[in-house]
HTML snippet that shows the backbone in 3Dmol.js (N, CA, C, O; Angstrom):
<script src="https://3Dmol.org/build/3Dmol-min.js"></script>
<div id="view" style="width:600px;height:400px;position:relative"></div>
<script>
const pdb = `
ATOM      1  N   MET A   1    -220.951 -22.787 -51.160  1.00  0.00           N
ATOM      2  CA  MET A   1    -220.217 -21.780 -50.420  1.00  0.00           C
ATOM      3  C   MET A   1    -220.649 -21.807 -48.958  1.00  0.00           C
ATOM      4  O   MET A   1    -221.825 -21.997 -48.647  1.00  0.00           O
ATOM      5  N   GLU A   2    -219.706 -21.618 -48.093  1.00  0.00           N
ATOM      6  CA  GLU A   2    -219.949 -21.704 -46.663  1.00  0.00           C
ATOM      7  C   GLU A   2    -220.650 -20.445 -46.144  1.00  0.00           C
ATOM      8  O   GLU A   2    -220.275 -19.328 -46.501  1.00  0.00           O
ATOM      9  N   GLU A   3    -221.655 -20.631 -45.312  1.00  0.00           N
ATOM     10  CA  GLU A   3    -222.386 -19.505 -44.737  1.00  0.00           C
ATOM     11  C   GLU A   3    -221.572 -18.858 -43.622  1.00  0.00           C
ATOM     12  O   GLU A   3    -220.818 -19.531 -42.919  1.00  0.00           O
ATOM     13  N   THR A   4    -221.731 -17.559 -43.469  1.00  0.00           N
ATOM     14  CA  THR A   4    -221.058 -16.873 -42.374  1.00  0.00           C
ATOM     15  C   THR A   4    -221.965 -16.888 -41.152  1.00  0.00           C
ATOM     16  O   THR A   4    -223.183 -16.746 -41.263  1.00  0.00           O
ATOM     17  N   THR A   5    -221.364 -17.058 -40.007  1.00  0.00           N
ATOM     18  CA  THR A   5    -222.118 -17.116 -38.763  1.00  0.00           C
ATOM     19  C   THR A   5    -222.266 -15.719 -38.173  1.00  0.00           C
ATOM     20  O   THR A   5    -221.611 -14.773 -38.612  1.00  0.00           O
ATOM     21  N   LYS A   6    -223.130 -15.604 -37.178  1.00  0.00           N
ATOM     22  CA  LYS A   6    -223.297 -14.323 -36.483  1.00  0.00           C
ATOM     23  C   LYS A   6    -221.988 -13.891 -35.837  1.00  0.00           C
ATOM     24  O   LYS A   6    -221.648 -12.708 -35.828  1.00  0.00           O
ATOM     25  N   ARG A   7    -221.270 -14.848 -35.305  1.00  0.00           N
ATOM     26  CA  ARG A   7    -219.994 -14.535 -34.657  1.00  0.00           C
ATOM     27  C   ARG A   7    -218.990 -13.985 -35.672  1.00  0.00           C
ATOM     28  O   ARG A   7    -218.284 -13.018 -35.384  1.00  0.00           O
ATOM     29  N   GLN A   8    -218.925 -14.591 -36.845  1.00  0.00           N
ATOM     30  CA  GLN A   8    -218.010 -14.108 -37.882  1.00  0.00           C
ATOM     31  C   GLN A   8    -218.392 -12.699 -38.324  1.00  0.00           C
ATOM     32  O   GLN A   8    -217.521 -11.860 -38.553  1.00  0.00           O
ATOM     33  N   LYS A   9    -219.688 -12.439 -38.442  1.00  0.00           N
ATOM     34  CA  LYS A   9    -220.141 -11.101 -38.828  1.00  0.00           C
ATOM     35  C   LYS A   9    -219.779 -10.081 -37.756  1.00  0.00           C
ATOM     36  O   LYS A   9    -219.358  -8.968 -38.072  1.00  0.00           O
ATOM     37  N   TRP A  10    -219.942 -10.455 -36.489  1.00  0.00           N
ATOM     38  CA  TRP A  10    -219.571  -9.571 -35.385  1.00  0.00           C
ATOM     39  C   TRP A  10    -218.071  -9.290 -35.414  1.00  0.00           C
ATOM     40  O   TRP A  10    -217.644  -8.146 -35.257  1.00  0.00           O
ATOM     41  N   MET A  11    -217.273 -10.340 -35.616  1.00  0.00           N
ATOM     42  CA  MET A  11    -215.817 -10.173 -35.669  1.00  0.00           C
ATOM     43  C   MET A  11    -215.409  -9.312 -36.866  1.00  0.00           C
ATOM     44  O   MET A  11    -214.483  -8.509 -36.757  1.00  0.00           O
ATOM     45  N   ALA A  12    -216.078  -9.466 -37.991  1.00  0.00           N
ATOM     46  CA  ALA A  12    -215.786  -8.656 -39.176  1.00  0.00           C
ATOM     47  C   ALA A  12    -216.106  -7.189 -38.917  1.00  0.00           C
ATOM     48  O   ALA A  12    -215.385  -6.304 -39.376  1.00  0.00           O
ATOM     49  N   ARG A  13    -217.192  -6.930 -38.180  1.00  0.00           N
ATOM     50  CA  ARG A  13    -217.524  -5.540 -37.829  1.00  0.00           C
ATOM     51  C   ARG A  13    -216.464  -4.946 -36.914  1.00  0.00           C
ATOM     52  O   ARG A  13    -216.139  -3.764 -37.027  1.00  0.00           O
ATOM     53  N   MET A  14    -215.919  -5.758 -36.006  1.00  0.00           N
ATOM     54  CA  MET A  14    -214.841  -5.284 -35.126  1.00  0.00           C
ATOM     55  C   MET A  14    -213.643  -4.862 -35.964  1.00  0.00           C
ATOM     56  O   MET A  14    -213.037  -3.824 -35.698  1.00  0.00           O
ATOM     57  N   CYS A  15    -213.299  -5.646 -36.963  1.00  0.00           N
ATOM     58  CA  CYS A  15    -212.185  -5.319 -37.854  1.00  0.00           C
ATOM     59  C   CYS A  15    -212.511  -4.071 -38.672  1.00  0.00           C
ATOM     60  O   CYS A  15    -211.645  -3.221 -38.878  1.00  0.00           O
ATOM     61  N   ALA A  16    -213.746  -3.958 -39.134  1.00  0.00           N
ATOM     62  CA  ALA A  16    -214.155  -2.799 -39.931  1.00  0.00           C
ATOM     63  C   ALA A  16    -214.050  -1.508 -39.127  1.00  0.00           C
ATOM     64  O   ALA A  16    -213.844  -0.436 -39.696  1.00  0.00           O
ATOM     65  N   ASN A  17    -214.191  -1.607 -37.805  1.00  0.00           N
ATOM     66  CA  ASN A  17    -214.108  -0.435 -36.938  1.00  0.00           C
ATOM     67  C   ASN A  17    -212.750  -0.281 -36.260  1.00  0.00           C
ATOM     68  O   ASN A  17    -212.541   0.671 -35.508  1.00  0.00           O
ATOM     69  N   CYS A  18    -211.840  -1.192 -36.512  1.00  0.00           N
ATOM     70  CA  CYS A  18    -210.497  -1.143 -35.918  1.00  0.00           C
ATOM     71  C   CYS A  18    -209.742   0.076 -36.466  1.00  0.00           C
ATOM     72  O   CYS A  18    -209.699   0.294 -37.677  1.00  0.00           O
ATOM     73  N   THR A  19    -209.158   0.853 -35.577  1.00  0.00           N
ATOM     74  CA  THR A  19    -208.443   2.067 -35.970  1.00  0.00           C
ATOM     75  C   THR A  19    -207.307   1.766 -36.937  1.00  0.00           C
ATOM     76  O   THR A  19    -207.143   2.462 -37.938  1.00  0.00           O
ATOM     77  N   LEU A  20    -206.529   0.741 -36.647  1.00  0.00           N
ATOM     78  CA  LEU A  20    -205.399   0.399 -37.518  1.00  0.00           C
ATOM     79  C   LEU A  20    -205.868  -0.083 -38.885  1.00  0.00           C
ATOM     80  O   LEU A  20    -205.333   0.336 -39.911  1.00  0.00           O
ATOM     81  N   CYS A  21    -206.850  -0.950 -38.898  1.00  0.00           N
ATOM     82  CA  CYS A  21    -207.341  -1.488 -40.172  1.00  0.00           C
ATOM     83  C   CYS A  21    -207.996  -0.399 -41.016  1.00  0.00           C
ATOM     84  O   CYS A  21    -207.813  -0.361 -42.233  1.00  0.00           O
ATOM     85  N   LYS A  22    -208.762   0.490 -40.372  1.00  0.00           N
ATOM     86  CA  LYS A  22    -209.384   1.594 -41.113  1.00  0.00           C
ATOM     87  C   LYS A  22    -208.320   2.492 -41.733  1.00  0.00           C
ATOM     88  O   LYS A  22    -208.451   2.918 -42.881  1.00  0.00           O
ATOM     89  N   TYR A  23    -207.275   2.775 -40.976  1.00  0.00           N
ATOM     90  CA  TYR A  23    -206.185   3.617 -41.480  1.00  0.00           C
ATOM     91  C   TYR A  23    -205.511   2.950 -42.674  1.00  0.00           C
ATOM     92  O   TYR A  23    -205.232   3.601 -43.681  1.00  0.00           O
ATOM     93  N   ALA A  24    -205.249   1.648 -42.558  1.00  0.00           N
ATOM     94  CA  ALA A  24    -204.597   0.908 -43.649  1.00  0.00           C
ATOM     95  C   ALA A  24    -205.470   0.895 -44.901  1.00  0.00           C
ATOM     96  O   ALA A  24    -204.961   1.053 -46.010  1.00  0.00           O
ATOM     97  N   ARG A  25    -206.779   0.710 -44.732  1.00  0.00           N
ATOM     98  CA  ARG A  25    -207.683   0.720 -45.885  1.00  0.00           C
ATOM     99  C   ARG A  25    -207.725   2.094 -46.546  1.00  0.00           C
ATOM    100  O   ARG A  25    -207.842   2.198 -47.767  1.00  0.00           O
ATOM    101  N   LYS A  26    -207.631   3.139 -45.744  1.00  0.00           N
ATOM    102  CA  LYS A  26    -207.718   4.498 -46.280  1.00  0.00           C
ATOM    103  C   LYS A  26    -206.423   4.928 -46.967  1.00  0.00           C
ATOM    104  O   LYS A  26    -206.467   5.465 -48.074  1.00  0.00           O
ATOM    105  N   LYS A  27    -205.271   4.701 -46.330  1.00  0.00           N
ATOM    106  CA  LYS A  27    -203.996   5.223 -46.832  1.00  0.00           C
ATOM    107  C   LYS A  27    -203.324   4.330 -47.872  1.00  0.00           C
ATOM    108  O   LYS A  27    -202.711   4.838 -48.810  1.00  0.00           O
ATOM    109  N   GLN A  28    -203.427   3.021 -47.723  1.00  0.00           N
ATOM    110  CA  GLN A  28    -202.840   2.062 -48.671  1.00  0.00           C
ATOM    111  C   GLN A  28    -201.321   2.158 -48.788  1.00  0.00           C
ATOM    112  O   GLN A  28    -200.753   1.745 -49.799  1.00  0.00           O
ATOM    113  N   LYS A  29    -200.654   2.704 -47.758  1.00  0.00           N
ATOM    114  CA  LYS A  29    -199.192   2.757 -47.753  1.00  0.00           C
ATOM    115  C   LYS A  29    -198.717   3.046 -46.332  1.00  0.00           C
ATOM    116  O   LYS A  29    -199.502   3.421 -45.461  1.00  0.00           O
ATOM    117  N   GLY A  30    -197.430   2.866 -46.122  1.00  0.00           N
ATOM    118  CA  GLY A  30    -196.842   3.197 -44.838  1.00  0.00           C
ATOM    119  C   GLY A  30    -196.711   2.008 -43.901  1.00  0.00           C
ATOM    120  O   GLY A  30    -197.064   0.878 -44.238  1.00  0.00           O
ATOM    121  N   LEU A  31    -196.195   2.298 -42.720  1.00  0.00           N
ATOM    122  CA  LEU A  31    -195.910   1.274 -41.721  1.00  0.00           C
ATOM    123  C   LEU A  31    -197.179   0.575 -41.238  1.00  0.00           C
ATOM    124  O   LEU A  31    -197.216  -0.653 -41.155  1.00  0.00           O
ATOM    125  N   ILE A  32    -198.210   1.344 -40.921  1.00  0.00           N
ATOM    126  CA  ILE A  32    -199.463   0.749 -40.438  1.00  0.00           C
ATOM    127  C   ILE A  32    -200.037  -0.207 -41.478  1.00  0.00           C
ATOM    128  O   ILE A  32    -200.497  -1.296 -41.134  1.00  0.00           O
ATOM    129  N   TYR A  33    -200.013   0.191 -42.736  1.00  0.00           N
ATOM    130  CA  TYR A  33    -200.509  -0.662 -43.824  1.00  0.00           C
ATOM    131  C   TYR A  33    -199.753  -1.986 -43.840  1.00  0.00           C
ATOM    132  O   TYR A  33    -200.358  -3.053 -43.947  1.00  0.00           O
ATOM    133  N   ARG A  34    -198.430  -1.913 -43.732  1.00  0.00           N
ATOM    134  CA  ARG A  34    -197.626  -3.141 -43.765  1.00  0.00           C
ATOM    135  C   ARG A  34    -197.880  -4.012 -42.545  1.00  0.00           C
ATOM    136  O   ARG A  34    -197.908  -5.238 -42.652  1.00  0.00           O
ATOM    137  N   ILE A  35    -198.066  -3.387 -41.385  1.00  0.00           N
ATOM    138  CA  ILE A  35    -198.356  -4.153 -40.169  1.00  0.00           C
ATOM    139  C   ILE A  35    -199.687  -4.884 -40.317  1.00  0.00           C
ATOM    140  O   ILE A  35    -199.777  -6.077 -40.025  1.00  0.00           O
ATOM    141  N   VAL A  36    -200.710  -4.181 -40.765  1.00  0.00           N
ATOM    142  CA  VAL A  36    -202.034  -4.805 -40.933  1.00  0.00           C
ATOM    143  C   VAL A  36    -201.969  -5.903 -41.984  1.00  0.00           C
ATOM    144  O   VAL A  36    -202.601  -6.949 -41.838  1.00  0.00           O
ATOM    145  N   LYS A  37    -201.210  -5.665 -43.033  1.00  0.00           N
ATOM    146  CA  LYS A  37    -201.072  -6.665 -44.096  1.00  0.00           C
ATOM    147  C   LYS A  37    -200.452  -7.953 -43.548  1.00  0.00           C
ATOM    148  O   LYS A  37    -200.871  -9.050 -43.917  1.00  0.00           O
ATOM    149  N   LEU A  38    -199.462  -7.822 -42.676  1.00  0.00           N
ATOM    150  CA  LEU A  38    -198.817  -8.997 -42.087  1.00  0.00           C
ATOM    151  C   LEU A  38    -199.693  -9.661 -41.028  1.00  0.00           C
ATOM    152  O   LEU A  38    -199.835 -10.883 -41.016  1.00  0.00           O
ATOM    153  N   GLU A  39    -200.279  -8.859 -40.142  1.00  0.00           N
ATOM    154  CA  GLU A  39    -201.025  -9.448 -39.034  1.00  0.00           C
ATOM    155  C   GLU A  39    -202.381  -9.986 -39.453  1.00  0.00           C
ATOM    156  O   GLU A  39    -203.018 -10.708 -38.686  1.00  0.00           O
ATOM    157  N   SER A  40    -202.832  -9.655 -40.643  1.00  0.00           N
ATOM    158  CA  SER A  40    -204.132 -10.162 -41.085  1.00  0.00           C
ATOM    159  C   SER A  40    -204.128 -11.681 -41.242  1.00  0.00           C
ATOM    160  O   SER A  40    -205.186 -12.309 -41.279  1.00  0.00           O
ATOM    161  N   ARG A  41    -202.957 -12.257 -41.332  1.00  0.00           N
ATOM    162  CA  ARG A  41    -202.851 -13.727 -41.388  1.00  0.00           C
ATOM    163  C   ARG A  41    -203.062 -14.348 -40.008  1.00  0.00           C
ATOM    164  O   ARG A  41    -203.412 -15.523 -39.896  1.00  0.00           O
ATOM    165  N   ILE A  42    -202.848 -13.555 -38.967  1.00  0.00           N
ATOM    166  CA  ILE A  42    -202.892 -14.049 -37.591  1.00  0.00           C
ATOM    167  C   ILE A  42    -204.184 -13.650 -36.881  1.00  0.00           C
ATOM    168  O   ILE A  42    -204.776 -14.448 -36.155  1.00  0.00           O
ATOM    169  N   CYS A  43    -204.610 -12.418 -37.098  1.00  0.00           N
ATOM    170  CA  CYS A  43    -205.748 -11.839 -36.378  1.00  0.00           C
ATOM    171  C   CYS A  43    -207.067 -12.509 -36.784  1.00  0.00           C
ATOM    172  O   CYS A  43    -207.413 -12.525 -37.966  1.00  0.00           O
ATOM    173  N   PRO A  44    -207.802 -13.059 -35.816  1.00  0.00           N
ATOM    174  CA  PRO A  44    -209.076 -13.699 -36.157  1.00  0.00           C
ATOM    175  C   PRO A  44    -210.117 -12.702 -36.663  1.00  0.00           C
ATOM    176  O   PRO A  44    -210.996 -13.075 -37.440  1.00  0.00           O
ATOM    177  N   PHE A  45    -210.032 -11.445 -36.238  1.00  0.00           N
ATOM    178  CA  PHE A  45    -210.966 -10.423 -36.701  1.00  0.00           C
ATOM    179  C   PHE A  45    -210.719 -10.102 -38.173  1.00  0.00           C
ATOM    180  O   PHE A  45    -211.664  -9.945 -38.946  1.00  0.00           O
ATOM    181  N   CYS A  46    -209.446 -10.006 -38.556  1.00  0.00           N
ATOM    182  CA  CYS A  46    -209.099  -9.748 -39.962  1.00  0.00           C
ATOM    183  C   CYS A  46    -209.497 -10.924 -40.852  1.00  0.00           C
ATOM    184  O   CYS A  46    -209.953 -10.730 -41.978  1.00  0.00           O
ATOM    185  N   ARG A  47    -209.323 -12.132 -40.344  1.00  0.00           N
ATOM    186  CA  ARG A  47    -209.723 -13.306 -41.125  1.00  0.00           C
ATOM    187  C   ARG A  47    -211.243 -13.341 -41.308  1.00  0.00           C
ATOM    188  O   ARG A  47    -211.736 -13.708 -42.375  1.00  0.00           O
ATOM    189  N   ALA A  48    -211.981 -12.957 -40.264  1.00  0.00           N
ATOM    190  CA  ALA A  48    -213.440 -12.897 -40.371  1.00  0.00           C
ATOM    191  C   ALA A  48    -213.853 -11.813 -41.361  1.00  0.00           C
ATOM    192  O   ALA A  48    -214.807 -11.998 -42.116  1.00  0.00           O
ATOM    193  N   TYR A  49    -213.149 -10.689 -41.366  1.00  0.00           N
ATOM    194  CA  TYR A  49    -213.430  -9.600 -42.312  1.00  0.00           C
ATOM    195  C   TYR A  49    -213.293 -10.102 -43.742  1.00  0.00           C
ATOM    196  O   TYR A  49    -214.137  -9.828 -44.595  1.00  0.00           O
ATOM    197  N   GLU A  50    -212.225 -10.838 -43.988  1.00  0.00           N
ATOM    198  CA  GLU A  50    -211.999 -11.384 -45.333  1.00  0.00           C
ATOM    199  C   GLU A  50    -213.116 -12.345 -45.733  1.00  0.00           C
ATOM    200  O   GLU A  50    -213.578 -12.332 -46.874  1.00  0.00           O
ATOM    201  N   LYS A  51    -213.540 -13.167 -44.799  1.00  0.00           N
ATOM    202  CA  LYS A  51    -214.571 -14.154 -45.100  1.00  0.00           C
ATOM    203  C   LYS A  51    -215.933 -13.488 -45.364  1.00  0.00           C
ATOM    204  O   LYS A  51    -216.655 -13.883 -46.279  1.00  0.00           O
ATOM    205  N   VAL A  52    -216.271 -12.489 -44.564  1.00  0.00           N
ATOM    206  CA  VAL A  52    -217.573 -11.835 -44.680  1.00  0.00           C
ATOM    207  C   VAL A  52    -217.627 -10.883 -45.872  1.00  0.00           C
ATOM    208  O   VAL A  52    -218.600 -10.889 -46.626  1.00  0.00           O
ATOM    209  N   TYR A  53    -216.584 -10.063 -46.048  1.00  0.00           N
ATOM    210  CA  TYR A  53    -216.602  -9.020 -47.078  1.00  0.00           C
ATOM    211  C   TYR A  53    -215.909  -9.423 -48.379  1.00  0.00           C
ATOM    212  O   TYR A  53    -216.037  -8.727 -49.386  1.00  0.00           O
ATOM    213  N   GLY A  54    -215.190 -10.518 -48.369  1.00  0.00           N
ATOM    214  CA  GLY A  54    -214.579 -11.009 -49.600  1.00  0.00           C
ATOM    215  C   GLY A  54    -213.333 -10.268 -50.040  1.00  0.00           C
ATOM    216  O   GLY A  54    -212.924 -10.373 -51.196  1.00  0.00           O
ATOM    217  N   ARG A  55    -212.726  -9.521 -49.134  1.00  0.00           N
ATOM    218  CA  ARG A  55    -211.453  -8.846 -49.436  1.00  0.00           C
ATOM    219  C   ARG A  55    -210.625  -8.760 -48.157  1.00  0.00           C
ATOM    220  O   ARG A  55    -211.159  -8.844 -47.052  1.00  0.00           O
ATOM    221  N   LYS A  56    -209.337  -8.596 -48.321  1.00  0.00           N
ATOM    222  CA  LYS A  56    -208.420  -8.541 -47.185  1.00  0.00           C
ATOM    223  C   LYS A  56    -208.690  -7.292 -46.346  1.00  0.00           C
ATOM    224  O   LYS A  56    -209.234  -6.305 -46.840  1.00  0.00           O
ATOM    225  N   ALA A  57    -208.304  -7.351 -45.080  1.00  0.00           N
ATOM    226  CA  ALA A  57    -208.538  -6.240 -44.158  1.00  0.00           C
ATOM    227  C   ALA A  57    -207.782  -4.984 -44.555  1.00  0.00           C
ATOM    228  O   ALA A  57    -208.196  -3.881 -44.197  1.00  0.00           O
ATOM    229  N   HIS A  58    -206.687  -5.125 -45.284  1.00  0.00           N
ATOM    230  CA  HIS A  58    -205.882  -3.959 -45.664  1.00  0.00           C
ATOM    231  C   HIS A  58    -206.242  -3.408 -47.042  1.00  0.00           C
ATOM    232  O   HIS A  58    -205.737  -2.354 -47.428  1.00  0.00           O
ATOM    233  N   GLU A  59    -207.098  -4.091 -47.783  1.00  0.00           N
ATOM    234  CA  GLU A  59    -207.471  -3.626 -49.123  1.00  0.00           C
ATOM    235  C   GLU A  59    -208.446  -2.458 -49.030  1.00  0.00           C
ATOM    236  O   GLU A  59    -209.271  -2.392 -48.118  1.00  0.00           O
ATOM    237  N   ALA A  60    -208.340  -1.550 -49.974  1.00  0.00           N
ATOM    238  CA  ALA A  60    -209.172  -0.343 -49.977  1.00  0.00           C
ATOM    239  C   ALA A  60    -210.652  -0.687 -50.098  1.00  0.00           C
ATOM    240  O   ALA A  60    -211.035  -1.648 -50.765  1.00  0.00           O
ATOM    241  N   ASP A  61    -211.470   0.123 -49.434  1.00  0.00           N
ATOM    242  CA  ASP A  61    -212.921  -0.024 -49.552  1.00  0.00           C
ATOM    243  C   ASP A  61    -213.352   0.350 -50.957  1.00  0.00           C
ATOM    244  O   ASP A  61    -212.742   1.203 -51.602  1.00  0.00           O
ATOM    245  N   GLU A  62    -214.392  -0.287 -51.416  1.00  0.00           N
ATOM    246  CA  GLU A  62    -214.920   0.033 -52.748  1.00  0.00           C
ATOM    247  C   GLU A  62    -215.687   1.347 -52.679  1.00  0.00           C
ATOM    248  O   GLU A  62    -216.374   1.636 -51.699  1.00  0.00           O
ATOM    249  N   GLY A  63    -215.556   2.128 -53.731  1.00  0.00           N
ATOM    250  CA  GLY A  63    -216.332   3.352 -53.829  1.00  0.00           C
ATOM    251  C   GLY A  63    -215.687   4.530 -53.315  1.00  0.00           C
ATOM    252  O   GLY A  63    -216.264   5.617 -53.353  1.00  0.00           O
TER     253      GLY A  63
END
`;
const viewer = $3Dmol.createViewer("view");
viewer.addModel(pdb, "pdb");
viewer.setStyle({}, {cartoon: {color: "spectrum"}});
viewer.zoomTo();
viewer.render();
</script>
């Protein structure tokens, strides 16, 4: 398995603190959720979030 770099971890934290991504993770529905779901394929921060945390940027937090 590929190791995550410091840069990827930093980018994943940016996504974790992103207002839109946090809203999408919390609500799991609506326009913002759909936007984040689509843009997560493009956004390097969302891709880093997926790599570091093992789930998509729009998926609900565990717990």
